[in-house]
C-alpha positions in Angstrom: 65.1 38.6 70.4 67.9 37.4 72.7 71.4 38.4 71.7 73.7 35.5 70.8 77.3 35.8 72.1 79.9 35.8 69.4 82.0 32.8 68.9 85.4 34.5 68.8 85.6 38.2 69.3 83.3 41.3 69.2 85.7 43.1 66.9 84.9 40.7 64.0 81.4 42.0 63.7 80.3 45.2 62.0 77.4 47.3 63.3 74.0 46.6 61.8 71.0 48.8 61.3 69.2 49.1 64.6 65.4 48.4 64.4 63.1 51.2 65.5 60.8 50.6 68.5 57.2 51.5 68.4 55.2 52.6 71.5 51.6 52.5 72.5 49.8 55.8 73.3 50.0 55.0 77.0 53.7 54.3 76.7 54.3 57.6 74.9 52.5 59.6 77.6 54.3 57.8 80.4 57.7 58.1 78.9 57.2 61.7 77.9 56.4 62.6 81.5 59.3 60.5 82.7 61.6 62.4 80.3 60.4 65.7 81.7 61.2 64.5 85.3 64.7 63.5 84.3 65.5 66.7 82.5 64.0 68.8 85.2 66.1 67.1 87.9 69.3 67.5 85.9 68.8 71.2 85.1 67.8 72.0 88.7 71.1 70.6 89.9 73.4 71.8 87.2 73.0 75.5 87.7 75.2 77.9 89.7 74.2 77.9 93.4 75.2 79.9 96.4 75.6 76.7 98.4 78.4 75.8 96.0 80.0 79.2 96.1 78.5 80.3 92.9 79.6 77.2 91.0 77.6 74.5 89.3 77.6 71.1 91.1 79.8 69.6 88.4 82.3 72.4 88.7 82.1 72.1 92.5 83.0 68.4 92.4 85.9 69.1 90.0 87.3 71.7 92.3 87.1 69.4 95.3 89.1 66.7 93.5 91.8 69.2 92.6 92.1 70.5 96.1 92.1 67.0 97.6 94.8 65.8 95.2 97.0 68.9 95.5 96.5 69.8 91.9 99.4 71.8 90.5 98.4 74.3 87.9 100.7 74.7 84.8 102.8 77.8 84.7 101.5 80.6 82.5 104.8 82.6 82.5 108.4 81.4 82.6 109.1 83.3 85.8 106.1 81.9 87.7 106.3 79.2 90.3 103.7 76.5 90.6 104.5 75.5 94.2 101.8 73.5 96.0 102.0 72.8 99.7 99.6 69.9 99.7 98.2 71.1 103.1 94.6 70.0 102.5 95.5 66.5 101.3 97.9 66.0 104.2 95.2 67.0 106.8 92.4 65.1 105.1 94.5 61.9 104.9 95.4 62.2 108.6 91.7 62.3 109.5 90.9 59.5 107.1 93.7 57.3 108.7 92.3 57.9 112.2 88.8 56.9 111.1 90.1 53.8 109.2 91.8 52.6 112.4 88.3 52.3 114.0 86.1 49.3 113.9 82.8 50.5 112.4 81.1 47.0 112.1 77.4 46.8 112.5 75.8 45.2 115.6 72.5 43.5 114.8 69.8 43.0 117.5 66.8 40.8 116.7 63.6 40.7 118.7 60.6 38.5 118.2 56.9 39.4 118.4 57.0 39.4 122.2 60.0 41.8 122.2 62.3 39.1 123.4 65.8 39.4 122.1 67.2 36.4 120.0 70.9 37.0 120.6 72.1 34.0 118.6 70.1 35.0 115.5 71.6 38.5 115.7 75.1 37.0 116.1 74.5 34.8 113.0 73.3 37.8 111.0 76.4 39.7 112.0 78.5 36.8 110.7 76.6 36.7 107.5 77.1 40.4 107.0 80.8 39.9 107.6 80.9 37.2 104.9 79.1 39.2 102.3 81.5 42.1 102.9 84.5 39.7 102.5 83.1 38.3 99.2 82.5 41.9 98.0 85.9 43.2 99.1 84.2 45.8 101.3 87.3 46.6 103.4 88.8 48.6 100.6 85.4 49.9 99.5 84.9 51.3 103.0 88.1 53.3 102.7 87.1 54.6 99.3 83.6 55.7 100.4 85.0 57.4 103.5 87.5 59.2 101.2 84.8 60.2 98.8 82.6 61.5 101.7 85.4 63.8 102.8 86.5 64.8 99.3 83.1 65.7 98.0 81.1 66.4 101.1 78.5 63.9 99.9 78.8 60.3 99.0 76.3 58.0 97.2 76.6 54.2 97.6 74.4 51.7 95.8 73.5 48.5 97.6 72.2 45.7 95.5 72.2 41.9 95.0 74.0 41.3 91.7 75.0 38.6 89.3 78.1 39.0 87.3 78.4 37.1 84.0 81.9 36.6 82.5 83.3 35.1 79.3 84.9 31.7 79.9 87.3 30.3 77.3 88.6 26.7 77.5 91.6 25.9 75.4 90.9 22.6 73.5 94.1 22.7 71.4 97.2 24.4 72.7 98.8 27.1 70.4 101.6 25.5 68.5 102.8 28.7 66.8 100.3 28.3 64.0 96.8 27.3 65.2 94.8 27.0 68.4 91.3 26.0 69.3 89.1 27.0 72.3 85.5 27.0 73.4 83.7 30.1 74.6 80.8 30.4 76.9 79.2 32.8 79.4 79.1 31.8 83.0 78.3 33.3 86.4 81.4 34.6 88.1 79.8 36.2 91.2 76.4 36.4 92.9 75.9 38.3 96.1 75.4 41.6 97.8 77.6 44.4 96.5 78.2 48.0 97.2 79.2 50.4 94.5 80.2 54.1 94.9 78.3 56.1 92.4 80.2 59.2 91.1 78.5 62.3 92.5 77.9 63.9 89.1 76.0 60.8 87.9 73.3 61.0 90.7 70.2 63.2 90.3 67.7 63.9 93.1 64.1 64.6 92.6 64.2 67.6 95.0 67.5 69.2 95.8 65.9 71.0 98.8 65.1 67.7 100.6 67.8 66.6 103.0 66.7 63.0 103.9 67.3 60.7 101.0 64.3 58.5 101.8 62.0 61.5 101.5 63.0 62.2 97.8 60.2 62.0 95.3 62.5 60.1 92.9 66.2 59.4 92.3 68.0 58.3 89.2 71.6 57.7 88.1 73.0 58.2 84.6 76.2 56.2 83.9 78.1 55.5 80.7 79.4 52.0 79.8 81.0 50.6 76.7 78.5 48.9 74.4 80.2 45.5 74.8 80.0 45.7 78.6 76.4 46.7 78.6 75.6 43.8 76.2 77.0 41.3 78.8 74.5 42.7 81.3 71.4 43.4 79.2 72.1 41.4 76.0 69.5 38.7 76.8 66.7 41.3 77.4 64.0 41.6 74.7 64.5 45.3 74.0 68.3 45.2 73.8 67.9 44.9 70.0 66.6 48.5 69.9 69.7 49.9 71.7 71.8 51.7 69.1 75.5 52.0 69.0 75.3 55.4 67.3 75.6 58.6 69.3 72.3 60.4 69.8 71.5 64.0 70.3 71.9 65.6 73.7 68.8 66.9 75.3 69.9 70.4 76.3 66.7 71.4 78.1 63.1 70.6 78.5 61.3 71.4 75.2 58.0 72.6 76.7 55.1 71.1 78.4 53.9 69.1 75.5 57.2 67.2 74.8 56.5 63.9 73.0 58.8 61.1 74.0 61.1 60.0 71.3 64.0 57.6 70.9 66.6 60.1 70.0 67.7 61.9 73.2 70.3 61.6 76.0 70.9 63.3 79.3 74.7 63.2 79.0 77.2 63.4 76.2 78.4 60.1 74.9 80.4 58.7 71.9 79.7 55.9 69.5 80.0 52.4 71.0 78.8 53.8 74.3 75.6 53.3 76.2 74.0 55.8 78.6 72.3 53.7 81.4 69.6 55.5 83.4 68.3 53.7 86.5 65.2 55.5 87.8 63.7 54.8 91.2 60.4 56.2 92.5 59.8 55.2 96.1 56.3 56.8 96.6 55.0 55.2 93.5 57.1 52.0 93.9 58.3 52.2 90.3 61.6 51.2 88.7 62.9 51.7 85.2 66.1 51.1 83.3 66.7 53.2 80.1 69.5 52.4 77.7 70.2 55.1 75.1 66.6 56.4 75.5 65.1 52.8 75.2 63.1 51.7 78.3 63.9 48.1 79.1 61.1 47.4 81.6 57.3 47.5 81.4 55.5 50.7 82.5 54.9 50.8 86.3 57.5 48.0 87.0 57.9 47.8 90.8 61.2 48.0 92.6 63.0 44.7 92.2 63.7 44.5 96.0 61.3 43.9 98.9 62.6 46.4 101.5 60.8 49.3 99.7 63.5 51.9 100.2 65.9 53.4 97.7 68.9 51.3 96.9 71.0 54.4 97.0 72.4 55.5 100.3 73.5 59.1 100.8 75.6 60.7 103.6 76.9 64.2 103.9 80.1 65.2 105.6 79.3 68.8 106.8 75.7 70.0 106.7 75.0 73.1 104.5 71.4 73.4 105.5 68.6 71.1 106.7 66.8 72.1 103.6 69.6 71.2 101.1 70.5 67.7 100.0 74.2 68.1 99.6 77.0 68.8 102.1 80.3 70.7 102.3 83.5 68.9 101.7 86.7 68.8 103.8 88.7 70.7 101.2 86.0 73.3 100.7 85.9 74.2 104.4 89.5 75.5 104.4 90.2 76.2 100.7 90.3 80.0 101.0 92.8 80.0 103.9 94.9 77.3 102.2 94.8 79.3 98.9 96.3 82.3 100.7 98.9 80.1 102.4 99.9 78.6 99.1 100.1 82.0 97.4 102.3 83.3 100.3 104.6 80.3 99.9 104.8 80.9 96.1 105.7 84.5 96.7 108.2 83.4 99.4 109.9 81.1 96.8 110.1 84.0 94.3 111.5 86.4 96.9 114.1 83.8 97.9 115.1 83.3 94.3 115.3 87.1 94.0 117.8 87.2 97.0 120.0 84.6 95.3 119.7 86.1 91.8 118.8 89.8 92.3 117.7 91.9 89.4 120.7 94.0 88.0 121.2 97.0 85.9 123.8 96.7 83.2 125.7 100.0 82.5 128.6 98.5 80.6 127.0 98.9 77.2 127.6 95.3 76.5 125.3 92.2 76.6 126.2 90.2 79.6 125.2 86.6 80.4 123.4 85.8 83.7 126.1 83.2 84.3 128.5 86.0 85.5 126.7 85.8 88.9 127.4 82.0 89.3 130.0 80.9 91.8 133.6 80.8 90.6 132.9 82.5 87.2 135.6 84.8 86.0 134.4 87.7 83.8 137.1 89.6 81.9 136.8 93.3 81.0 133.8 93.9 83.2 133.7 96.9 85.6 131.8 95.7 88.8 130.8 99.4 89.5 128.8 99.4 86.2 126.5 96.5 87.4 124.0 97.8 90.0 121.2 96.2 92.0 117.8 97.3 90.8 116.1 96.8 94.2 118.7 96.6 97.0 116.0 96.5 99.8 113.9 93.9 98.1 116.7 91.5 97.4 117.4 90.7 101.1 115.0 87.7 101.2 112.1 87.0 103.6 111.6 89.6 106.4 110.5 88.9 110.0 107.1 90.5 109.3 106.4 88.2 106.4 107.4 85.1 108.4 105.0 86.2 111.2 102.2 86.6 108.6 102.9 83.1 107.4 102.6 81.7 111.0 99.3 83.6 111.5 97.8 82.0 108.3 99.1 78.5 109.3 97.6 78.8 112.8 94.3 79.8 111.3 94.3 76.7 109.0 95.2 74.4 112.0 92.2 75.8 113.9 89.9 75.1 111.0 91.1 71.6 110.5 93.5 69.6 112.7 96.7 70.4 114.5 99.9 69.1 112.8 100.6 67.0 115.9 97.4 65.0 115.1 98.8 64.4 111.6 101.9 62.7 113.0 104.2 65.7 113.1 106.4 66.4 116.1 105.3 69.5 118.0 107.5 72.6 117.6 109.4 73.9 120.6 108.9 72.3 124.0 105.1 72.2 124.6 103.8 71.8 128.1 101.5 69.1 129.2 98.6 71.5 129.2 99.2 72.4 125.6 99.4 68.8 124.6 96.1 68.0 126.3 94.5 71.0 124.6 95.7 69.8 121.2 94.3 66.3 121.9 91.0 67.8 123.0 90.8 69.8 119.8 91.6 66.8 117.7 88.9 64.7 119.4 86.3 67.5 118.8 87.2 67.6 115.1 87.4 63.8 114.7 84.3 63.1 116.8 82.0 64.7 114.1 83.9 62.9 111.3 83.5 59.5 113.1 79.8 60.2 113.6 79.0 60.8 109.9 81.1 57.8 108.9 79.2 55.7 111.5 75.9 56.9 110.1 77.0 56.0 106.6 77.9 52.4 107.8 74.6 52.2 109.7 72.5 53.1 106.7 74.4 50.7 104.5 74.1 48.0 107.2 70.3 48.3 107.3 70.1 47.8 103.5 72.6 45.0 103.6 70.5 43.2 106.3 67.4 43.5 104.1 69.4 42.1 101.2 70.5 39.2 103.3 67.1 38.3 104.5 65.7 38.4 100.9 68.5 36.4 99.2 70.9 34.7 101.5 68.5 31.9 102.6 67.7 30.8 99.1 69.3 27.6 97.7 72.4 28.1 95.7 72.6 24.7 94.0 71.4 21.1 94.2 73.3 18.1 95.5 72.7 14.3 95.7 71.3 12.8 98.9 73.0 9.4 98.8 70.6 8.0 101.5 67.4 8.9 99.6 69.1 8.9 96.2 67.4 12.2 95.3 68.4 15.8 94.5 68.1 18.1 97.5 68.7 21.9 97.8 72.1 23.1 98.7 72.4 26.1 101.0 75.2 28.4 102.0 77.7 27.7 104.7 80.9 29.4 105.9 83.3 29.7 108.8 84.2 32.9 110.6 87.2 33.3 112.9 85.9 35.0 116.1 86.6 35.1 119.8 85.1 32.2 121.6 84.2 32.6 125.3 86.7 30.8 127.4 88.9 29.7 124.5 90.3 32.9 122.9 90.2 33.0 119.1 88.3 30.1 117.5 85.8 29.6 114.7 82.1 29.8 114.3 80.3 27.9 111.5 77.1 29.4 110.2 75.1 27.3 107.9 71.6 27.1 106.4 69.7 23.8 106.9 66.2 22.9 105.9 66.3 19.9 108.3 68.5 21.2 111.2 70.1 19.2 113.9 69.0 19.3 117.6 71.0 21.3 120.1 72.6 18.2 121.6 73.6 17.0 118.1 75.2 20.3 117.3 77.1 20.2 120.7 78.5 16.8 119.9 79.5 18.0 116.4 81.2 21.1 117.9 83.3 18.9 120.2 84.3 16.6 117.4 85.3 19.4 115.0 87.2 21.1 117.9 89.2 17.9 118.5 89.9 17.3 114.8 91.0 20.8 114.0 92.5 21.9 117.3 90.4 25.1 117.1 87.5 25.9 119.4 84.4 25.6 117.3 80.8 26.8 117.6 78.0 26.0 115.1 74.8 27.9 114.3 72.2 26.4 112.0 69.4 28.6 110.6 66.2 27.2 109.1 65.2 29.3 106.0 61.5 28.7 106.1 61.2 29.8 109.7 63.3 32.9 109.2 61.3 34.0 106.1 57.9 33.4 107.6 58.5 34.7 111.2 58.0 38.3 112.2 61.1 39.8 113.7 62.2 43.3 114.5 65.7 44.3 113.6 67.8 47.1 115.1 71.2 48.1 113.6 73.8 50.0 115.5 77.4 51.0 114.8 79.5 51.7 117.9 82.9 53.1 116.9 85.7 51.3 118.8 89.3 50.5 118.4 90.0 47.3 116.5 90.8 44.4 118.9 94.3 43.9 117.5 95.1 47.6 117.1 98.1 49.1 119.0 95.7 51.4 120.9 93.6 48.5 122.1 96.7 46.6 123.2 97.9 49.7 125.2 94.5 50.1 126.8 94.5 46.4 127.8 98.0 46.8 129.2 96.9 49.8 131.2 93.9 47.8 132.6 96.3 45.1 133.7 98.4 47.7 135.6 95.3 49.1 137.3 93.8 45.8 138.2 96.7 44.9 140.6 94.8 46.7 143.4 92.5 43.6 143.4 95.4 41.1 143.6 94.4 40.4 147.2 90.8 39.3 147.7 88.7 42.3 148.5 85.2 41.7 150.0 85.0 38.3 148.4 86.3 39.5 145.0 89.2 37.9 143.3 90.8 38.3 139.8 89.6 35.8 137.2 93.0 35.3 135.5 91.4 32.8 133.1 89.2 35.6 131.7 92.1 38.0 131.4 94.1 35.3 129.6 91.3 35.0 127.1 91.3 38.8 126.6 95.0 38.7 126.1 94.8 36.0 123.5 92.0 37.9 121.7 94.0 41.1 121.6 97.0 39.3 120.1 94.8 37.0 117.9 96.1 33.8 119.4 94.5 30.6 120.5 93.9 30.8 124.3 94.1 27.0 124.7 97.4 26.8 123.0 98.9 30.0 124.5 98.1 29.1 128.2 98.5 25.6 129.7 95.6 25.1 132.0 96.2 22.9 135.0 93.6 20.8 136.7 92.7 21.9 140.2 90.8 19.7 142.7 88.3 21.6 144.7 86.1 20.0 147.5 82.4 20.3 146.9 79.3 19.2 148.8 79.9 15.5 149.5 82.1 14.8 146.5 85.3 15.9 144.7 85.1 16.7 140.9 87.9 17.7 138.6 87.5 21.2 137.1 88.8 19.8 133.8 86.6 16.7 133.8 84.6 16.0 130.6 80.8 15.9 130.6 78.3 14.7 128.0 75.8 17.4 128.9 75.6 20.2 126.3 76.2 23.7 127.5 73.2 26.1 127.6 72.7 27.4 124.0 70.2 29.1 121.8 68.3 26.8 119.4 68.0 28.7 116.1 66.5 25.7 114.3 63.0 27.1 114.9 64.1 30.7 115.1 63.1 31.1 118.8 65.0 30.6 122.1 65.0 27.1 123.4 
């Protein structure tokens, strides 16, 4: 029974009695065994473990968040100090900033059945991957998943092709202070590939001792959404009518081997007007199930709704605990004991400094004296100073040299475990020698190298799933349009433009579009020339034929090569250094000469400028065999290109 969207507001409607669902004997057996799996995986994870320093996983995640966010504990006593140095967060953010400055884009290599690379197709897939990331806002999501990876030691990212439905209201009569009218409808607000970070506590693995995520026997997530939000997603499904708004009992543990599946249990604690959404994936059995407040929404044995056959959930660990353990160590956890000692020493130092300014005194006057008598400029009448004695003369002198030395030892130990303060942007103390600076840089590269590797592996795994998502969905029609020549409706496919470096022209644009009846290579060349003249921007066009791509057999290889972003300050400095070193070839050497045109294009790319506008190219007349031809003369012959209309090199 499909749910009908309300005309005005959800708050106008009261909850009705939810009908009870009835199951067949096969459904009861299947769902009872599924319930056991879910509870078993939850209980296996949520017990104290040595890998989590004797904590449960939920407690471990909470402690990581507190450490990463410099959590300040409330004071238990009035005289306590709750000073927090923020050392862990400062160092973690320094490492995160360094990784974020790198370009971790995926490189796609495509080979046909004869192992011949189709470079143009791989380039087009890279552009499509970029477009899907732009639509999904993946630039910020990348920073968030890298932060989560460092904060928790393990990150889970779900890759899926989604459709978002939103409520659209059109005002038909403007509000005049008394009345107003509007129409309300549901419409699609987004369709495309999307990545979502799943909170660590909401992910459950079939076997916690298996490291590789693709080798898990099953995986499921348990999330909580408001009832109204879940209704927008699942309200049109047949079994939504059985999803209750009332809170159900919490399944504390497995109730024996003969547990009968029932419709009154939950894995997590929820309140009324909330829905627990369990998404169960079984790769070996190719099964998928969605459970809303204990109600299964899909038929028994329903296959995974994607074709790539892998889990939609990507996992990456920051620091390996063991090859036989699924989770990893976090950045805060690696140095939390040393930082705890450091913070405790700083708190005691603050107390001792306060003691030196306001030392404890003994009052022998027989009168009640205010502590204000020690404040500067205060005049106290009738008080004999000899009757006010220091309780601890030696302990009121402040921080000693030995204590300061102990602080430096602890600080050096923390720097060795993490990164040097110079790497975090702080000026080095004293006057370090060149050897010391080189050693600091070497240490920073060693620490950062492993961090960059795990972040690159995360992007590679996500890139592989995104590519499978693109091949499955991107080449489908998105709408229909009128063909005015044939006066019929034809399928409309996706098309977009990407600003990229164009060989010989600096920054330009590349148009990637899907066409069921593509143009020839010469026709595309003429169109490129026309668009370049009209827009003043160097243009390249790639057309992809959907039927050929879906039916052909290709092999895809994904790689992530960490490198500085083209327009980053570091990349500009390296290019400037290259220009300084290349001067040795200023005079022709053994037939070699500098190609200043190429270097001009590189310069324009680094500064994100149009090479044709930045440099004025002059025509040079060069004698050739029997004739003279201008270097800038126009030709009607198309340049050598890859024809992707049939998916194979021309």
